[in-house]
N, C-alpha and C positions, 0 to 999 in steps of 0.2 A: 478424442482429437484435443486441441488446446485452442478453445472459443476465447473472445475477448475477456469475457467474464473470469473462465476459469486461470486466466494467465496474468490477471489483473489479482485475483483471491492469493494466487500464486506466488506473487510478489508482496502481497500485504502479508503472508505467512511469512515469508523468509524476513520481513522487517521485524515482525514482534519476535522471531526465533533471535535475532541478531541482538534486539533488546535485552531479552531474556539471558542471551549468552555474556553482553558487556554487564549486567549487573550482575550474574555471576562470578565473573572475573574481577570486579572491582570490589568484590567483598570476600576475595582469596577461597573462593567455594569451590570443592573438587569440581574437575571436568569431567562430565559424564552425560551421556545420553539420558539416562534415567534424570539424573539432577537438573538437566537441563528443561527437559519436558515438564517436571514437578513444578520448576517455577515458570515454565510457560504455560500451563493448561488453562489457568484463569484468563489470560488475554486470548488464549485461542477460541475459547469456547464465546468469549466476547466477542471476537473479531467475526466467528461463524454468525452469531444474532445479528451483529450491524448489519452484516453483509447482506441479509435476508431483509432486514428493516429498511435499508438504503435500497435495494429491488423492488420493496413493496410502494417505499414513498415515491421511487421514480415510474413505477407503473400508475401511480393515481395522480401523480400529477407533472405530466409531460411538460418539458422545457420548450419553449418556442424559440429560445436563440441558438439553437442547432448544438449546445452540450448534451447527449446523451451517453447513456451505457456509463460502463464502471468508472471511466476516466473523468465525468462531469464532476466540477466543484461542489455542485449541490444537486442532487442530497448526497451522493456518494463521498464527496473529499471531506464534508464536515461531520457526517453522519458516522461513517467508520472509527475515526479516531475517537468522538466523544463516548459514542455507547460501547467502544472497545473499553475504554478507559472505565465506564461506572459500572461495568460488568463484572470485570478483571477485580476492581477495587471492592465490591460486593463479594465476590467469592471469596477473594483473599481475607477478609472481614471474617465470614463466617465456616469459613474452611482452617482459621485459626493463624493464617501465616502473615496477617498484619498490615498495617498501611501507615505507620507511625513516621515521626519527622516529617523530613521534606519528600520523603518517597513519592507520595500522591501527584504533588507537582512534577515532580521529575519525569515520572512517568506519564504524564499526560501531556507536559511539552514534548519531549520524545516521539509519543504517539500523534501527536499533532503534527510535528515536524517531518517525520518519515512518511505517515500514510497520507497526508495531505502535499507536501512535498514533492515526492516522485510523480503524484498526478499534477500538478504544475507544470512541473520541468517537461514532462512529455507532451502535455500541451501545447506549452508555450513552442517545442521544438516542433510539433506538427503544424501549427498557426504559420510560425517561420517557413516551413518547406511551402506550405499552400500559398503564401504570398507570395514567394519566388519562381513558383510557377516549373513546371516540366523544364528540365534543362538537357541541351543536346550534348553528348559527349564531345570532347574535343580530340579524345585520343584515337589515334586511326586504327579504322576497324578491316581485319583482314577481308579480303574478298571483295572491296569497294575501290574500283578504280581509282587509281592516283591516291590513295589514302592508304600506304602502307603494305602494298602486296609484296 
């Protein structure tokens, strides 16, 4: 069953894979599943550790403003990209993949933008829907007298 935590992790994994694919494409590297996973593995390990840490933080310090679960901007929204990045940079360094030039800043910027950004967007849409309240459909309903029978 796809729970909110699992679906959130799935979206995060897709974001990391898109990042790895974009990086490989921008450097004209051969497109293959093995190549993609070779590039993505430090970030996926970082994402796994970040998810565990964010969950532990959320359980340790529950929020009083109603933001809970993996869509909450704090601790999830900030913890996930920053820890993912830090672990990935460490793993890339010790595995010999390198972190030279602007790559660390580009990686951090992209991870914050997408891993925090999609949470902000979903939270904003949910808030707008809640503020609007339930809307009655104006479309005719079959079987309702005088409404499109």
